[in-house]
Biopython code that builds the backbone (N, CA, C, O; Angstrom):
import numpy as np
from Bio.PDB.StructureBuilder import StructureBuilder

atoms = [
    (1, "MET", "N", (-15.261, 6.864, 4.728)),
    (1, "MET", "CA", (-14.683, 8.189, 4.734)),
    (1, "MET", "C", (-13.163, 8.044, 4.648)),
    (1, "MET", "O", (-12.537, 7.442, 5.521)),
    (2, "ASP", "N", (-12.587, 8.594, 3.603)),
    (2, "ASP", "CA", (-11.145, 8.469, 3.440)),
    (2, "ASP", "C", (-10.418, 9.595, 4.164)),
    (2, "ASP", "O", (-11.042, 10.459, 4.780)),
    (3, "LEU", "N", (-9.124, 9.573, 4.083)),
    (3, "LEU", "CA", (-8.291, 10.519, 4.817)),
    (3, "LEU", "C", (-8.505, 11.955, 4.361)),
    (3, "LEU", "O", (-8.530, 12.870, 5.184)),
    (4, "GLN", "N", (-8.661, 12.161, 3.050)),
    (4, "GLN", "CA", (-8.859, 13.517, 2.542)),
    (4, "GLN", "C", (-10.145, 14.134, 3.088)),
    (4, "GLN", "O", (-10.163, 15.312, 3.443)),
    (5, "GLU", "N", (-11.223, 13.346, 3.158)),
    (5, "GLU", "CA", (-12.485, 13.848, 3.690)),
    (5, "GLU", "C", (-12.371, 14.163, 5.174)),
    (5, "GLU", "O", (-12.928, 15.156, 5.642)),
    (6, "GLN", "N", (-11.661, 13.334, 5.911)),
    (6, "GLN", "CA", (-11.464, 13.595, 7.332)),
    (6, "GLN", "C", (-10.684, 14.880, 7.557)),
    (6, "GLN", "O", (-10.998, 15.658, 8.458)),
    (7, "LEU", "N", (-9.655, 15.098, 6.723)),
    (7, "LEU", "CA", (-8.883, 16.336, 6.857)),
    (7, "LEU", "C", (-9.719, 17.561, 6.520)),
    (7, "LEU", "O", (-9.567, 18.608, 7.148)),
    (8, "LYS", "N", (-10.607, 17.437, 5.525)),
    (8, "LYS", "CA", (-11.499, 18.562, 5.189)),
    (8, "LYS", "C", (-12.432, 18.881, 6.348)),
    (8, "LYS", "O", (-12.721, 20.048, 6.611)),
    (9, "ASN", "N", (-12.907, 17.840, 7.047)),
    (9, "ASN", "CA", (-13.783, 18.071, 8.195)),
    (9, "ASN", "C", (-13.036, 18.717, 9.354)),
    (9, "ASN", "O", (-13.594, 19.556, 10.061)),
    (10, "LEU", "N", (-11.783, 18.336, 9.554)),
    (10, "LEU", "CA", (-10.993, 18.900, 10.654)),
    (10, "LEU", "C", (-10.536, 20.332, 10.362)),
    (10, "LEU", "O", (-10.530, 21.183, 11.252)),
    (11, "PHE", "N", (-10.153, 20.587, 9.103)),
    (11, "PHE", "CA", (-9.629, 21.893, 8.715)),
    (11, "PHE", "C", (-10.410, 22.420, 7.502)),
    (11, "PHE", "O", (-9.913, 22.347, 6.378)),
    (12, "PRO", "N", (-11.608, 22.942, 7.707)),
    (12, "PRO", "CA", (-12.425, 23.366, 6.554)),
    (12, "PRO", "C", (-11.861, 24.576, 5.813)),
    (12, "PRO", "O", (-12.156, 24.750, 4.631)),
    (13, "GLU", "N", (-11.063, 25.415, 6.467)),
    (13, "GLU", "CA", (-10.535, 26.606, 5.803)),
    (13, "GLU", "C", (-9.264, 26.335, 5.002)),
    (13, "GLU", "O", (-8.792, 27.215, 4.281)),
    (14, "HIS", "N", (-8.703, 25.132, 5.117)),
    (14, "HIS", "CA", (-7.472, 24.795, 4.405)),
    (14, "HIS", "C", (-7.754, 24.559, 2.922)),
    (14, "HIS", "O", (-8.678, 23.828, 2.564)),
    (15, "ILE", "N", (-6.947, 25.186, 2.066)),
    (15, "ILE", "CA", (-7.079, 25.015, 0.624)),
    (15, "ILE", "C", (-6.000, 24.028, 0.177)),
    (15, "ILE", "O", (-4.819, 24.216, 0.469)),
    (16, "VAL", "N", (-6.411, 22.982, -0.527)),
    (16, "VAL", "CA", (-5.507, 21.924, -0.951)),
    (16, "VAL", "C", (-4.896, 22.291, -2.298)),
    (16, "VAL", "O", (-5.612, 22.547, -3.266)),
    (17, "ASP", "N", (-3.566, 22.315, -2.350)),
    (17, "ASP", "CA", (-2.871, 22.539, -3.617)),
    (17, "ASP", "C", (-2.813, 21.234, -4.387)),
    (17, "ASP", "O", (-2.823, 20.151, -3.800)),
    (18, "SER", "N", (-2.752, 21.345, -5.705)),
    (18, "SER", "CA", (-2.671, 20.131, -6.525)),
    (18, "SER", "C", (-1.321, 19.442, -6.345)),
    (18, "SER", "O", (-1.219, 18.235, -6.565)),
    (19, "GLU", "N", (-0.279, 20.181, -5.950)),
    (19, "GLU", "CA", (1.041, 19.596, -5.737)),
    (19, "GLU", "C", (1.064, 18.693, -4.512)),
    (19, "GLU", "O", (1.857, 17.754, -4.459)),
    (20, "GLU", "N", (0.209, 18.957, -3.524)),
    (20, "GLU", "CA", (0.172, 18.152, -2.316)),
    (20, "GLU", "C", (-0.429, 16.775, -2.567)),
    (20, "GLU", "O", (-0.145, 15.833, -1.827)),
    (21, "LEU", "N", (-1.251, 16.649, -3.597)),
    (21, "LEU", "CA", (-1.940, 15.395, -3.860)),
    (21, "LEU", "C", (-1.114, 14.404, -4.662)),
    (21, "LEU", "O", (-1.582, 13.297, -4.929)),
    (22, "VAL", "N", (0.099, 14.767, -5.051)),
    (22, "VAL", "CA", (0.938, 13.877, -5.842)),
    (22, "VAL", "C", (1.408, 12.732, -4.958)),
    (22, "VAL", "O", (2.033, 12.946, -3.920)),
    (23, "LEU", "N", (1.097, 11.516, -5.386)),
    (23, "LEU", "CA", (1.499, 10.338, -4.634)),
    (23, "LEU", "C", (2.911, 9.937, -5.027)),
    (23, "LEU", "O", (3.307, 10.123, -6.178)),
    (24, "PRO", "N", (3.672, 9.395, -4.098)),
    (24, "PRO", "CA", (5.026, 8.967, -4.451)),
    (24, "PRO", "C", (4.967, 7.804, -5.433)),
    (24, "PRO", "O", (4.152, 6.894, -5.283)),
    (25, "GLU", "N", (5.836, 7.841, -6.434)),
    (25, "GLU", "CA", (5.858, 6.799, -7.441)),
    (25, "GLU", "C", (6.559, 5.565, -6.897)),
    (25, "GLU", "O", (7.439, 5.652, -6.041)),
    (26, "GLU", "N", (6.153, 4.428, -7.408)),
    (26, "GLU", "CA", (6.809, 3.186, -7.016)),
    (26, "GLU", "C", (8.195, 3.158, -7.636)),
    (26, "GLU", "O", (8.361, 3.397, -8.833)),
    (27, "LYS", "N", (9.172, 2.869, -6.821)),
    (27, "LYS", "CA", (10.556, 2.891, -7.277)),
    (27, "LYS", "C", (10.821, 1.719, -8.214)),
    (27, "LYS", "O", (10.417, 0.589, -7.940)),
    (28, "GLU", "N", (11.497, 1.996, -9.315)),
    (28, "GLU", "CA", (11.870, 0.955, -10.260)),
    (28, "GLU", "C", (13.053, 0.174, -9.701)),
    (28, "GLU", "O", (14.072, 0.757, -9.333)),
    (29, "LEU", "N", (12.914, -1.131, -9.641)),
    (29, "LEU", "CA", (14.002, -1.982, -9.181)),
    (29, "LEU", "C", (14.903, -2.316, -10.351)),
    (29, "LEU", "O", (14.444, -2.442, -11.487)),
    (30, "TRP", "N", (16.184, -2.460, -10.068)),
    (30, "TRP", "CA", (17.149, -2.801, -11.106)),
    (30, "TRP", "C", (17.011, -4.282, -11.417)),
    (30, "TRP", "O", (17.127, -5.120, -10.523)),
    (31, "ILE", "N", (16.763, -4.610, -12.689)),
    (31, "ILE", "CA", (16.609, -5.995, -13.125)),
    (31, "ILE", "C", (17.954, -6.470, -13.651)),
    (31, "ILE", "O", (18.524, -5.867, -14.561)),
    (32, "GLN", "N", (18.451, -7.543, -13.078)),
    (32, "GLN", "CA", (19.768, -8.057, -13.452)),
    (32, "GLN", "C", (19.639, -9.146, -14.500)),
    (32, "GLN", "O", (18.562, -9.709, -14.694)),
    (33, "SER", "N", (20.746, -9.440, -15.176)),
    (33, "SER", "CA", (20.723, -10.468, -16.212)),
    (33, "SER", "C", (20.943, -11.864, -15.633)),
    (33, "SER", "O", (20.436, -12.840, -16.186)),
    (34, "GLU", "N", (21.684, -11.980, -14.535)),
    (34, "GLU", "CA", (21.917, -13.276, -13.911)),
    (34, "GLU", "C", (20.695, -13.673, -13.083)),
    (34, "GLU", "O", (20.013, -12.805, -12.538)),
    (35, "PRO", "N", (20.411, -14.970, -12.982)),
    (35, "PRO", "CA", (19.250, -15.387, -12.192)),
    (35, "PRO", "C", (19.509, -15.290, -10.691)),
    (35, "PRO", "O", (20.630, -15.494, -10.226)),
    (36, "MET", "N", (18.456, -14.976, -9.948)),
    (36, "MET", "CA", (18.519, -14.999, -8.491)),
    (36, "MET", "C", (18.267, -16.436, -8.042)),
    (36, "MET", "O", (17.568, -17.184, -8.726)),
    (37, "ILE", "N", (18.820, -16.822, -6.914)),
    (37, "ILE", "CA", (18.702, -18.181, -6.419)),
    (37, "ILE", "C", (17.638, -18.224, -5.328)),
    (37, "ILE", "O", (17.683, -17.457, -4.366)),
    (38, "CYS", "N", (16.687, -19.130, -5.494)),
    (38, "CYS", "CA", (15.619, -19.324, -4.517)),
    (38, "CYS", "C", (15.767, -20.736, -3.969)),
    (38, "CYS", "O", (15.553, -21.709, -4.691)),
    (39, "LYS", "N", (16.135, -20.854, -2.689)),
    (39, "LYS", "CA", (16.375, -22.184, -2.131)),
    (39, "LYS", "C", (15.612, -22.380, -0.835)),
    (39, "LYS", "O", (15.161, -21.427, -0.199)),
    (40, "TYR", "N", (15.482, -23.640, -0.464)),
    (40, "TYR", "CA", (14.738, -24.059, 0.711)),
    (40, "TYR", "C", (15.701, -24.667, 1.719)),
    (40, "TYR", "O", (16.549, -25.484, 1.360)),
    (41, "GLU", "N", (15.571, -24.271, 2.972)),
    (41, "GLU", "CA", (16.383, -24.835, 4.051)),
    (41, "GLU", "C", (15.517, -25.008, 5.285)),
    (41, "GLU", "O", (14.461, -24.390, 5.423)),
    (42, "LYS", "N", (15.984, -25.853, 6.164)),
    (42, "LYS", "CA", (15.368, -25.957, 7.479)),
    (42, "LYS", "C", (16.348, -25.389, 8.480)),
    (42, "LYS", "O", (17.495, -25.828, 8.566)),
    (43, "ARG", "N", (15.889, -24.414, 9.231)),
    (43, "ARG", "CA", (16.724, -23.807, 10.266)),
    (43, "ARG", "C", (16.036, -24.020, 11.606)),
    (43, "ARG", "O", (14.912, -23.568, 11.824)),
    (44, "LYS", "N", (16.721, -24.704, 12.481)),
    (44, "LYS", "CA", (16.187, -25.057, 13.800)),
    (44, "LYS", "C", (14.865, -25.810, 13.667)),
    (44, "LYS", "O", (13.953, -25.628, 14.473)),
    (45, "GLY", "N", (14.770, -26.658, 12.641)),
    (45, "GLY", "CA", (13.595, -27.484, 12.441)),
    (45, "GLY", "C", (12.442, -26.800, 11.733)),
    (45, "GLY", "O", (11.408, -27.426, 11.499)),
    (46, "LYS", "N", (12.593, -25.537, 11.390)),
    (46, "LYS", "CA", (11.505, -24.804, 10.743)),
    (46, "LYS", "C", (11.875, -24.502, 9.292)),
    (46, "LYS", "O", (13.029, -24.182, 9.005)),
    (47, "PRO", "N", (10.905, -24.601, 8.366)),
    (47, "PRO", "CA", (11.200, -24.346, 6.947)),
    (47, "PRO", "C", (11.411, -22.861, 6.667)),
    (47, "PRO", "O", (10.687, -22.013, 7.188)),
    (48, "THR", "N", (12.399, -22.560, 5.849)),
    (48, "THR", "CA", (12.664, -21.188, 5.424)),
    (48, "THR", "C", (12.977, -21.172, 3.936)),
    (48, "THR", "O", (13.549, -22.121, 3.399)),
    (49, "THR", "N", (12.600, -20.098, 3.285)),
    (49, "THR", "CA", (12.926, -19.879, 1.887)),
    (49, "THR", "C", (13.943, -18.754, 1.828)),
    (49, "THR", "O", (13.745, -17.701, 2.434)),
    (50, "ILE", "N", (15.030, -18.972, 1.101)),
    (50, "ILE", "CA", (16.119, -17.993, 1.044)),
    (50, "ILE", "C", (16.312, -17.550, -0.398)),
    (50, "ILE", "O", (16.415, -18.380, -1.301)),
    (51, "ILE", "N", (16.362, -16.237, -0.611)),
    (51, "ILE", "CA", (16.589, -15.665, -1.932)),
    (51, "ILE", "C", (17.923, -14.950, -1.908)),
    (51, "ILE", "O", (18.145, -14.068, -1.078)),
    (52, "GLU", "N", (18.817, -15.325, -2.819)),
    (52, "GLU", "CA", (20.162, -14.757, -2.876)),
    (52, "GLU", "C", (20.510, -14.416, -4.313)),
    (52, "GLU", "O", (19.816, -14.811, -5.250)),
    (53, "GLY", "N", (21.599, -13.674, -4.468)),
    (53, "GLY", "CA", (22.155, -13.432, -5.789)),
    (53, "GLY", "C", (21.736, -12.135, -6.438)),
    (53, "GLY", "O", (21.888, -11.992, -7.651)),
    (54, "TYR", "N", (21.212, -11.178, -5.682)),
    (54, "TYR", "CA", (20.850, -9.888, -6.256)),
    (54, "TYR", "C", (22.095, -9.010, -6.277)),
    (54, "TYR", "O", (22.727, -8.810, -5.240)),
    (55, "THR", "N", (22.453, -8.486, -7.443)),
    (55, "THR", "CA", (23.687, -7.713, -7.573)),
    (55, "THR", "C", (23.453, -6.212, -7.583)),
    (55, "THR", "O", (24.391, -5.443, -7.792)),
    (56, "GLY", "N", (22.232, -5.790, -7.365)),
    (56, "GLY", "CA", (21.923, -4.359, -7.369)),
    (56, "GLY", "C", (22.174, -3.719, -6.015)),
    (56, "GLY", "O", (22.932, -4.237, -5.196)),
    (57, "ASN", "N", (21.534, -2.599, -5.799)),
    (57, "ASN", "CA", (21.663, -1.813, -4.586)),
    (57, "ASN", "C", (20.987, -2.538, -3.414)),
    (57, "ASN", "O", (19.953, -3.180, -3.597)),
    (58, "ASP", "N", (21.565, -2.438, -2.217)),
    (58, "ASP", "CA", (20.977, -3.072, -1.040)),
    (58, "ASP", "C", (19.603, -2.496, -0.714)),
    (58, "ASP", "O", (18.721, -3.225, -0.258)),
    (59, "GLU", "N", (19.410, -1.201, -0.940)),
    (59, "GLU", "CA", (18.116, -0.573, -0.664)),
    (59, "GLU", "C", (17.026, -1.171, -1.551)),
    (59, "GLU", "O", (15.902, -1.386, -1.096)),
    (60, "ASP", "N", (17.355, -1.442, -2.821)),
    (60, "ASP", "CA", (16.392, -2.072, -3.728)),
    (60, "ASP", "C", (16.042, -3.473, -3.247)),
    (60, "ASP", "O", (14.886, -3.889, -3.322)),
    (61, "PHE", "N", (17.030, -4.193, -2.758)),
    (61, "PHE", "CA", (16.804, -5.555, -2.274)),
    (61, "PHE", "C", (15.934, -5.533, -1.019)),
    (61, "PHE", "O", (15.099, -6.417, -0.828)),
    (62, "LYS", "N", (16.124, -4.529, -0.164)),
    (62, "LYS", "CA", (15.286, -4.389, 1.029)),
    (62, "LYS", "C", (13.845, -4.077, 0.648)),
    (62, "LYS", "O", (12.912, -4.592, 1.263)),
    (63, "ILE", "N", (13.663, -3.233, -0.366)),
    (63, "ILE", "CA", (12.316, -2.918, -0.846)),
    (63, "ILE", "C", (11.648, -4.174, -1.390)),
    (63, "ILE", "O", (10.468, -4.418, -1.139)),
    (64, "LEU", "N", (12.407, -4.963, -2.135)),
    (64, "LEU", "CA", (11.887, -6.218, -2.676)),
    (64, "LEU", "C", (11.517, -7.185, -1.550)),
    (64, "LEU", "O", (10.501, -7.875, -1.638)),
    (65, "ALA", "N", (12.327, -7.240, -0.501)),
    (65, "ALA", "CA", (12.041, -8.112, 0.644)),
    (65, "ALA", "C", (10.744, -7.702, 1.323)),
    (65, "ALA", "O", (9.920, -8.550, 1.666)),
    (66, "LYS", "N", (10.567, -6.412, 1.514)),
    (66, "LYS", "CA", (9.355, -5.926, 2.163)),
    (66, "LYS", "C", (8.126, -6.226, 1.310)),
    (66, "LYS", "O", (7.079, -6.606, 1.834)),
    (67, "GLU", "N", (8.254, -6.057, 0.013)),
    (67, "GLU", "CA", (7.140, -6.323, -0.884)),
    (67, "GLU", "C", (6.760, -7.802, -0.878)),
    (67, "GLU", "O", (5.576, -8.140, -0.865)),
    (68, "LEU", "N", (7.757, -8.680, -0.889)),
    (68, "LEU", "CA", (7.476, -10.117, -0.839)),
    (68, "LEU", "C", (6.792, -10.502, 0.465)),
    (68, "LEU", "O", (5.845, -11.287, 0.462)),
    (69, "LYS", "N", (7.266, -9.954, 1.573)),
    (69, "LYS", "CA", (6.682, -10.289, 2.868)),
    (69, "LYS", "C", (5.235, -9.829, 2.962)),
    (69, "LYS", "O", (4.399, -10.535, 3.527)),
    (70, "THR", "N", (4.928, -8.661, 2.420)),
    (70, "THR", "CA", (3.563, -8.174, 2.495)),
    (70, "THR", "C", (2.642, -8.928, 1.546)),
    (70, "THR", "O", (1.488, -9.188, 1.886)),
    (71, "LYS", "N", (3.133, -9.283, 0.359)),
    (71, "LYS", "CA", (2.287, -10.037, -0.579)),
    (71, "LYS", "C", (1.990, -11.437, -0.073)),
    (71, "LYS", "O", (0.894, -11.952, -0.292)),
    (72, "LEU", "N", (2.946, -12.059, 0.599)),
    (72, "LEU", "CA", (2.754, -13.412, 1.110)),
    (72, "LEU", "C", (2.175, -13.428, 2.525)),
    (72, "LEU", "O", (1.765, -14.484, 3.008)),
    (73, "SER", "N", (2.135, -12.296, 3.183)),
    (73, "SER", "CA", (1.649, -12.171, 4.566)),
    (73, "SER", "C", (2.403, -13.095, 5.514)),
    (73, "SER", "O", (1.805, -13.821, 6.308)),
    (74, "VAL", "N", (3.714, -13.053, 5.416)),
    (74, "VAL", "CA", (4.566, -13.877, 6.274)),
    (74, "VAL", "C", (5.668, -13.014, 6.864)),
    (74, "VAL", "O", (5.865, -11.866, 6.464)),
    (75, "GLY", "N", (6.373, -13.583, 7.814)),
    (75, "GLY", "CA", (7.510, -12.904, 8.406)),
    (75, "GLY", "C", (8.779, -13.224, 7.647)),
    (75, "GLY", "O", (8.835, -14.173, 6.864)),
    (76, "GLY", "N", (9.778, -12.429, 7.888)),
    (76, "GLY", "CA", (11.052, -12.652, 7.247)),
    (76, "GLY", "C", (12.009, -11.528, 7.575)),
    (76, "GLY", "O", (11.684, -10.611, 8.328)),
    (77, "THR", "N", (13.201, -11.614, 6.993)),
    (77, "THR", "CA", (14.213, -10.613, 7.265)),
    (77, "THR", "C", (15.139, -10.467, 6.072)),
    (77, "THR", "O", (15.168, -11.313, 5.178)),
    (78, "PHE", "N", (15.896, -9.379, 6.074)),
    (78, "PHE", "CA", (16.948, -9.140, 5.101)),
    (78, "PHE", "C", (18.260, -9.174, 5.866)),
    (78, "PHE", "O", (18.517, -8.313, 6.707)),
    (79, "LYS", "N", (19.102, -10.184, 5.572)),
    (79, "LYS", "CA", (20.338, -10.339, 6.327)),
    (79, "LYS", "C", (21.426, -10.907, 5.419)),
    (79, "LYS", "O", (21.178, -11.849, 4.667)),
    (80, "ASP", "N", (22.619, -10.343, 5.484)),
    (80, "ASP", "CA", (23.794, -10.838, 4.751)),
    (80, "ASP", "C", (23.528, -10.986, 3.260)),
    (80, "ASP", "O", (23.820, -12.031, 2.680)),
    (81, "ASP", "N", (22.982, -9.959, 2.641)),
    (81, "ASP", "CA", (22.678, -9.942, 1.203)),
    (81, "ASP", "C", (21.768, -11.086, 0.779)),
    (81, "ASP", "O", (21.915, -11.617, -0.322)),
    (82, "SER", "N", (20.833, -11.471, 1.637)),
    (82, "SER", "CA", (19.841, -12.483, 1.273)),
    (82, "SER", "C", (18.528, -12.154, 1.984)),
    (82, "SER", "O", (18.510, -11.532, 3.046)),
    (83, "ILE", "N", (17.438, -12.591, 1.368)),
    (83, "ILE", "CA", (16.116, -12.439, 1.961)),
    (83, "ILE", "C", (15.734, -13.793, 2.544)),
    (83, "ILE", "O", (15.785, -14.809, 1.852)),
    (84, "ILE", "N", (15.353, -13.805, 3.811)),
    (84, "ILE", "CA", (14.949, -15.036, 4.481)),
    (84, "ILE", "C", (13.464, -14.910, 4.804)),
    (84, "ILE", "O", (13.055, -14.039, 5.572)),
    (85, "ILE", "N", (12.662, -15.796, 4.205)),
    (85, "ILE", "CA", (11.217, -15.798, 4.392)),
    (85, "ILE", "C", (10.847, -17.020, 5.217)),
    (85, "ILE", "O", (11.346, -18.116, 4.962)),
    (86, "GLN", "N", (9.972, -16.838, 6.210)),
    (86, "GLN", "CA", (9.545, -17.943, 7.050)),
    (86, "GLN", "C", (8.551, -18.806, 6.286)),
    (86, "GLN", "O", (7.511, -18.315, 5.847)),
    (87, "GLY", "N", (8.865, -20.090, 6.125)),
    (87, "GLY", "CA", (7.976, -21.022, 5.444)),
    (87, "GLY", "C", (8.493, -21.383, 4.060)),
    (87, "GLY", "O", (9.425, -20.760, 3.551)),
    (88, "ASP", "N", (7.877, -22.395, 3.457)),
    (88, "ASP", "CA", (8.266, -22.856, 2.125)),
    (88, "ASP", "C", (7.349, -22.197, 1.097)),
    (88, "ASP", "O", (6.255, -22.695, 0.830)),
    (89, "TYR", "N", (7.791, -21.085, 0.524)),
    (89, "TYR", "CA", (7.013, -20.329, -0.447)),
    (89, "TYR", "C", (7.776, -20.183, -1.759)),
    (89, "TYR", "O", (7.644, -19.164, -2.438)),
    (90, "ARG", "N", (8.568, -21.179, -2.123)),
    (90, "ARG", "CA", (9.404, -21.069, -3.320)),
    (90, "ARG", "C", (8.583, -20.816, -4.572)),
    (90, "ARG", "O", (8.922, -19.939, -5.367)),
    (91, "ASP", "N", (7.497, -21.578, -4.761)),
    (91, "ASP", "CA", (6.704, -21.433, -5.989)),
    (91, "ASP", "C", (6.070, -20.052, -6.090)),
    (91, "ASP", "O", (6.113, -19.425, -7.149)),
    (92, "LYS", "N", (5.486, -19.575, -5.003)),
    (92, "LYS", "CA", (4.839, -18.265, -5.015)),
    (92, "LYS", "C", (5.861, -17.145, -5.212)),
    (92, "LYS", "O", (5.611, -16.198, -5.958)),
    (93, "ILE", "N", (6.999, -17.253, -4.552)),
    (93, "ILE", "CA", (8.043, -16.231, -4.685)),
    (93, "ILE", "C", (8.580, -16.203, -6.104)),
    (93, "ILE", "O", (8.822, -15.132, -6.660)),
    (94, "MET", "N", (8.768, -17.378, -6.692)),
    (94, "MET", "CA", (9.291, -17.434, -8.055)),
    (94, "MET", "C", (8.309, -16.805, -9.045)),
    (94, "MET", "O", (8.740, -16.117, -9.971)),
    (95, "THR", "N", (7.011, -17.022, -8.876)),
    (95, "THR", "CA", (6.036, -16.405, -9.790)),
    (95, "THR", "C", (6.000, -14.894, -9.607)),
    (95, "THR", "O", (5.889, -14.157, -10.587)),
    (96, "ILE", "N", (6.091, -14.421, -8.361)),
    (96, "ILE", "CA", (6.096, -12.964, -8.111)),
    (96, "ILE", "C", (7.324, -12.319, -8.758)),
    (96, "ILE", "O", (7.216, -11.277, -9.404)),
    (97, "LEU", "N", (8.491, -12.942, -8.580)),
    (97, "LEU", "CA", (9.717, -12.382, -9.141)),
    (97, "LEU", "C", (9.716, -12.434, -10.670)),
    (97, "LEU", "O", (10.217, -11.516, -11.319)),
    (98, "LYS", "N", (9.161, -13.494, -11.245)),
    (98, "LYS", "CA", (9.090, -13.584, -12.701)),
    (98, "LYS", "C", (8.143, -12.533, -13.279)),
    (98, "LYS", "O", (8.399, -11.998, -14.357)),
    (99, "GLU", "N", (7.049, -12.232, -12.568)),
    (99, "GLU", "CA", (6.137, -11.174, -13.003)),
    (99, "GLU", "C", (6.825, -9.818, -13.006)),
    (99, "GLU", "O", (6.511, -8.960, -13.831)),
    (100, "LYS", "N", (7.762, -9.623, -12.084)),
    (100, "LYS", "CA", (8.505, -8.363, -12.019)),
    (100, "LYS", "C", (9.610, -8.284, -13.065)),
    (100, "LYS", "O", (10.160, -7.209, -13.302)),
    (101, "GLY", "N", (9.943, -9.418, -13.698)),
    (101, "GLY", "CA", (10.959, -9.416, -14.740)),
    (101, "GLY", "C", (12.285, -10.035, -14.345)),
    (101, "GLY", "O", (13.230, -10.020, -15.133)),
    (102, "PHE", "N", (12.375, -10.581, -13.137)),
    (102, "PHE", "CA", (13.606, -11.215, -12.683)),
    (102, "PHE", "C", (13.705, -12.634, -13.229)),
    (102, "PHE", "O", (12.695, -13.281, -13.507)),
    (103, "LYS", "N", (14.931, -13.100, -13.377)),
    (103, "LYS", "CA", (15.177, -14.506, -13.683)),
    (103, "LYS", "C", (15.447, -15.195, -12.349)),
    (103, "LYS", "O", (16.221, -14.703, -11.528)),
    (104, "VAL", "N", (14.796, -16.346, -12.145)),
    (104, "VAL", "CA", (14.917, -17.038, -10.873)),
    (104, "VAL", "C", (15.293, -18.486, -11.123)),
    (104, "VAL", "O", (14.762, -19.133, -12.026)),
    (105, "LYS", "N", (16.220, -18.991, -10.309)),
    (105, "LYS", "CA", (16.657, -20.370, -10.393)),
    (105, "LYS", "C", (16.310, -21.069, -9.100)),
    (105, "LYS", "O", (16.633, -20.583, -8.016)),
    (106, "ARG", "N", (15.645, -22.223, -9.212)),
    (106, "ARG", "CA", (15.247, -22.994, -8.031)),
    (106, "ARG", "C", (16.381, -23.947, -7.670)),
    (106, "ARG", "O", (16.883, -24.685, -8.517)),
    (107, "VAL", "N", (16.779, -23.920, -6.386)),
    (107, "VAL", "CA", (17.872, -24.764, -5.923)),
    (107, "VAL", "C", (17.364, -25.612, -4.763)),
    (107, "VAL", "O", (16.705, -25.103, -3.856)),
    (108, "GLY", "N", (17.674, -26.909, -4.795)),
    (108, "GLY", "CA", (17.336, -27.788, -3.690)),
    (108, "GLY", "C", (15.911, -28.280, -3.708)),
    (108, "GLY", "O", (15.000, -27.545, -3.329)),
    (109, "GLY", "N", (15.702, -29.490, -4.134)),
    (109, "GLY", "CA", (14.390, -30.124, -4.089)),
    (109, "GLY", "C", (13.506, -29.768, -5.166)),
    (109, "GLY", "O", (12.374, -30.249, -5.220)),
]
sb = StructureBuilder()
sb.init_structure("model")
sb.init_model(0)
sb.init_chain("A")
sb.init_seg("    ")
for serial, (resi, resn, name, xyz) in enumerate(atoms, 1):
    if name == "N":
        sb.init_residue(resn, " ", resi, " ")
    sb.init_atom(name, np.array(xyz, "f"), 0.0, 1.0, " ", f" {name:<3s}", serial, name[0])
structure = sb.get_structure()
């Protein structure tokens, strides 16, 4: 039973307008011409993957960070114009970014 069916059961007299059913569109991210840098570091003995070099809007970069974290099912953060992902996921991150149309450069190892 999805959400719409549950709402119909709770409020049977409510009439649904077609405008209410419009889902928000996925925001288009700005694709830059310069490559983004994907590097590997150890911080406090733990592996981290760092993505830097995005020249677009910070909000777009935050959206990209959230999308990467959910696709990889890992933790991470957006700090100082870079995305920090917990673990060594350089190969997976590079394939995801290339599918989106970004140019990615691997640095370190």
